[in-house]
Backbone bond lengths (Angstrom), bond angles and torsions (degrees), N, CA, C in turn:
res aa  C-N    CA-C-N  psi(-1)  N-CA   C-N-CA  omega(-1)  CA-C   N-CA-C  phi
1 M - - - 1.449 - - 1.525 109.85 -
2 H 1.290 114.23 147.92 1.455 121.30 -179.44 1.534 108.74 -133.42
3 V 1.329 117.05 136.28 1.464 120.52 173.14 1.516 107.05 -85.28
4 K 1.309 115.92 118.10 1.463 122.38 -177.08 1.529 111.25 -86.74
5 A 1.343 116.51 -39.06 1.467 120.23 -178.29 1.521 110.27 -155.63
6 L 1.330 115.28 154.90 1.460 124.07 174.77 1.522 106.92 -122.42
7 S 1.335 117.12 135.59 1.465 119.59 -174.36 1.525 110.74 -143.77
8 I 1.340 115.78 143.02 1.462 121.41 176.96 1.528 109.56 -139.34
9 S 1.341 115.58 163.44 1.468 121.57 172.33 1.520 108.43 -150.85
10 G 1.307 115.76 153.11 1.452 121.68 -179.81 1.514 113.64 -85.12
11 R 1.348 117.30 -9.25 1.470 122.03 179.84 1.521 109.70 -131.36
12 K 1.317 116.34 149.90 1.460 121.51 175.12 1.527 109.52 -78.76
13 G 1.336 115.71 154.57 1.458 121.19 173.06 1.514 115.50 80.95
14 I 1.327 117.76 10.36 1.462 120.56 178.38 1.523 109.35 -125.02
15 R 1.326 115.41 164.15 1.451 119.97 175.51 1.519 109.21 -63.31
16 K 1.311 115.85 149.04 1.462 120.80 -179.23 1.529 110.03 -96.98
17 T 1.318 115.36 155.65 1.461 122.95 179.28 1.520 109.32 -96.58
18 N 1.324 116.63 134.00 1.461 120.76 178.05 1.526 109.63 -71.38
19 V 1.333 115.33 138.72 1.459 122.35 179.54 1.532 108.65 -130.97
20 E 1.328 115.61 159.79 1.469 120.97 -178.64 1.523 112.86 -73.73
21 S 1.334 116.70 -33.84 1.459 120.06 -178.23 1.521 109.11 -149.68
22 I 1.325 115.35 162.72 1.461 121.64 178.69 1.517 108.91 -133.20
23 E 1.317 115.00 158.71 1.459 120.44 171.31 1.517 106.53 -113.01
24 L 1.327 116.11 113.93 1.450 121.85 -179.76 1.522 108.82 -94.55
25 L 1.321 115.93 119.74 1.464 122.01 -176.30 1.523 110.00 -104.06
26 E 1.316 116.48 129.14 1.463 121.56 -178.81 1.524 111.18 -57.54
27 N 1.319 116.13 134.74 1.472 124.16 179.56 1.521 113.10 58.68
28 F 1.329 117.72 23.61 1.458 121.94 177.25 1.516 111.66 -134.87
29 G 1.325 117.02 -51.34 1.458 121.58 -174.21 1.512 109.50 118.63
30 L 1.315 116.66 -143.58 1.452 121.06 -176.00 1.527 111.57 -92.77
31 A 1.325 115.96 130.48 1.462 121.14 176.13 1.526 108.14 -60.69
32 G 1.312 117.06 133.30 1.459 121.91 177.60 1.507 115.07 84.44
33 D 1.341 118.11 1.76 1.460 120.45 -179.93 1.526 110.15 -106.14
34 A 1.324 115.71 138.96 1.462 121.53 -176.23 1.527 113.54 -62.51
35 H 1.321 118.31 -23.49 1.457 120.16 -179.13 1.524 113.46 -86.09
36 G 1.327 117.62 -3.89 1.449 120.22 176.54 1.515 110.26 -68.18
37 G 1.310 117.17 150.00 1.455 120.39 177.23 1.515 111.61 144.50
38 D 1.310 114.78 -172.76 1.457 122.14 -176.42 1.525 109.63 -91.25
39 W 1.333 114.82 76.32 1.463 119.87 175.74 1.520 108.99 -155.06
40 H 1.313 117.86 -176.68 1.467 120.84 -168.47 1.528 115.32 -80.83
41 R 1.320 120.58 -19.98 1.469 120.30 -177.29 1.523 109.42 -123.20
42 Q 1.316 116.32 91.05 1.455 121.97 -174.74 1.520 112.59 -96.22
43 V 1.323 117.37 -29.28 1.464 122.68 -177.81 1.521 107.64 -134.67
44 S 1.319 116.71 133.42 1.459 121.82 -178.82 1.524 109.98 -111.88
45 L 1.332 115.46 134.04 1.460 122.26 179.95 1.526 110.04 -112.25
46 L 1.316 116.68 146.96 1.465 122.32 172.89 1.515 108.07 -147.86
47 A 1.314 115.78 139.63 1.463 121.05 179.62 1.525 110.69 -80.64
48 Q 1.315 115.89 136.75 1.471 120.91 174.15 1.524 110.12 -56.78
49 E 1.316 116.32 -32.54 1.455 120.67 178.33 1.529 111.58 -60.85
50 S 1.334 118.24 -33.43 1.472 121.72 176.48 1.524 110.57 -69.54
51 I 1.321 116.46 -39.80 1.467 120.47 176.76 1.522 109.37 -64.34
52 D 1.332 116.88 -43.61 1.468 121.09 178.52 1.526 110.91 -60.27
53 S 1.330 117.44 -38.17 1.465 121.82 178.34 1.528 110.95 -62.91
54 M 1.333 116.92 -41.28 1.467 120.79 178.35 1.532 110.84 -68.57
55 R 1.309 116.80 -37.05 1.479 120.97 176.73 1.528 110.03 -63.87
56 A 1.333 117.08 -38.63 1.466 121.20 178.80 1.527 111.53 -65.28
57 R 1.331 116.45 -23.24 1.472 121.81 177.82 1.530 112.20 -88.90
58 G 1.343 115.84 3.36 1.455 119.90 175.08 1.514 116.30 101.96
59 L 1.334 118.47 0.05 1.466 120.01 179.14 1.521 109.99 -82.04
60 D 1.314 116.02 139.86 1.464 122.11 178.23 1.527 108.15 -93.94
61 V 1.322 116.70 81.94 1.464 122.06 -175.66 1.521 110.68 -127.42
62 V 1.330 114.57 153.80 1.469 122.02 177.72 1.527 108.27 -137.54
63 A 1.322 116.35 174.49 1.462 121.82 177.73 1.525 109.98 -53.98
64 G 1.320 115.98 135.09 1.460 122.82 -179.34 1.514 113.43 97.68
65 N 1.327 118.14 -20.53 1.468 121.62 -177.35 1.520 113.72 -67.56
66 F 1.328 117.24 -21.94 1.463 120.84 179.62 1.523 111.19 -100.20
67 A 1.330 116.24 16.39 1.468 124.91 177.89 1.524 113.06 66.83
68 E 1.339 116.08 24.44 1.459 118.90 176.00 1.520 109.84 -83.28
69 N 1.326 115.76 151.01 1.461 121.47 176.62 1.519 112.18 -88.42
70 I 1.318 115.36 -41.72 1.455 120.13 -176.92 1.528 108.57 -124.31
71 T 1.319 115.39 118.55 1.457 121.13 175.73 1.520 106.93 -96.73
72 T 1.330 116.14 120.74 1.454 121.66 -177.00 1.522 110.66 -102.56
73 E 1.315 115.02 164.33 1.460 120.30 174.13 1.523 107.43 -141.89
74 G 1.317 115.84 131.91 1.450 120.35 175.87 1.515 115.79 87.78
75 I 1.328 118.14 13.66 1.470 120.79 173.98 1.522 107.58 -126.73
76 N 1.302 116.43 136.37 1.457 121.36 -179.65 1.528 108.76 -83.15
77 L 1.317 116.71 87.87 1.463 120.79 -178.10 1.519 111.66 -63.34
78 T 1.336 117.63 -28.16 1.466 119.77 -179.01 1.524 112.24 -70.29
79 S 1.332 117.80 -13.56 1.468 120.36 177.87 1.525 112.10 -85.02
80 L 1.330 117.39 -10.55 1.469 121.35 -179.07 1.517 110.87 -76.30
81 R 1.313 116.06 151.19 1.461 123.11 178.41 1.526 109.00 -125.47
82 V 1.326 115.96 157.95 1.459 120.74 176.11 1.531 108.41 -55.75
83 G 1.316 115.67 130.44 1.455 122.49 -179.23 1.518 113.77 99.41
84 D 1.345 117.15 -16.39 1.463 120.00 176.85 1.521 110.19 -65.44
85 H 1.322 116.12 151.40 1.459 123.27 176.93 1.520 107.95 -111.93
86 I 1.332 116.73 137.81 1.456 120.77 171.97 1.521 107.99 -131.93
87 S 1.304 115.55 151.58 1.458 120.77 179.10 1.511 109.93 -110.89
88 I 1.323 115.32 134.60 1.455 123.13 173.22 1.517 105.08 -125.65
89 G 1.327 115.73 108.69 1.459 119.43 -173.01 1.514 108.94 63.03
90 T 1.318 117.29 -127.40 1.464 121.31 179.47 1.525 111.80 -96.78
91 T 1.327 116.52 7.31 1.459 121.50 -177.05 1.521 110.75 -101.14
92 E 1.329 116.01 135.40 1.457 121.00 175.45 1.521 108.58 -105.26
93 L 1.323 115.97 127.99 1.461 121.98 177.19 1.523 108.99 -111.17
94 I 1.321 116.23 143.99 1.464 121.91 177.11 1.527 107.58 -110.93
95 I 1.308 116.71 126.07 1.455 121.48 -179.43 1.530 108.74 -72.03
96 S 1.346 116.41 121.90 1.464 121.29 -177.40 1.526 112.93 -115.45
97 Q 1.321 117.54 -12.57 1.465 121.20 -178.88 1.522 108.10 -157.31
98 L 1.320 115.87 145.29 1.459 121.57 175.77 1.522 108.31 -110.21
99 G 1.314 116.39 122.88 1.461 120.45 179.75 1.511 112.48 72.03
100 K 1.324 114.50 172.75 1.463 120.82 175.26 1.511 107.87 -153.79
101 I 1.295 115.34 156.10 1.457 121.92 -176.29 1.516 109.22 -108.03
102 C 1.312 115.75 135.11 1.461 121.93 175.89 1.533 107.79 -84.14
103 H 1.306 117.05 117.00 1.463 122.01 -178.32 1.521 111.20 -93.70
104 K 1.274 119.49 151.31 1.474 130.53 167.91 1.522 116.57 95.10
105 P 1.242 133.43 -45.31 1.462 132.51 -2.57 1.516 111.37 -73.05
106 C 1.308 114.66 158.55 1.459 122.13 -175.17 1.531 111.42 -88.86
107 A 1.308 116.56 175.59 1.474 122.47 -179.86 1.518 111.13 -60.96
108 I 1.318 117.27 -29.31 1.462 120.33 -179.70 1.525 109.46 -67.35
109 F 1.330 117.48 -39.33 1.458 121.78 177.07 1.525 111.05 -61.16
110 D 1.331 115.52 -44.09 1.477 120.54 179.83 1.505 110.87 -62.75
């Protein structure tokens, strides 16, 4: 597995900005990201392959546009189940939710 991009935002429901590095805080998520906190979805993952699929359909999208924090490459994220553990570097993440729904619709949908 390879980390393709890291992204954060100060507000929920918007595209995230790519950054060079992140600080992952235990039982919180990413420092400086709106999704950090005491709840079930602190870090969001998306496969670069999914972004590439959307680009092939004509969408002009890049890492962070789907509000993901960590864009991966070379791991089948769709094979993961709630409760699975994955390691990224020295950090262990526990899968707590599969997919997410765009409400309202959100800026990401637009």
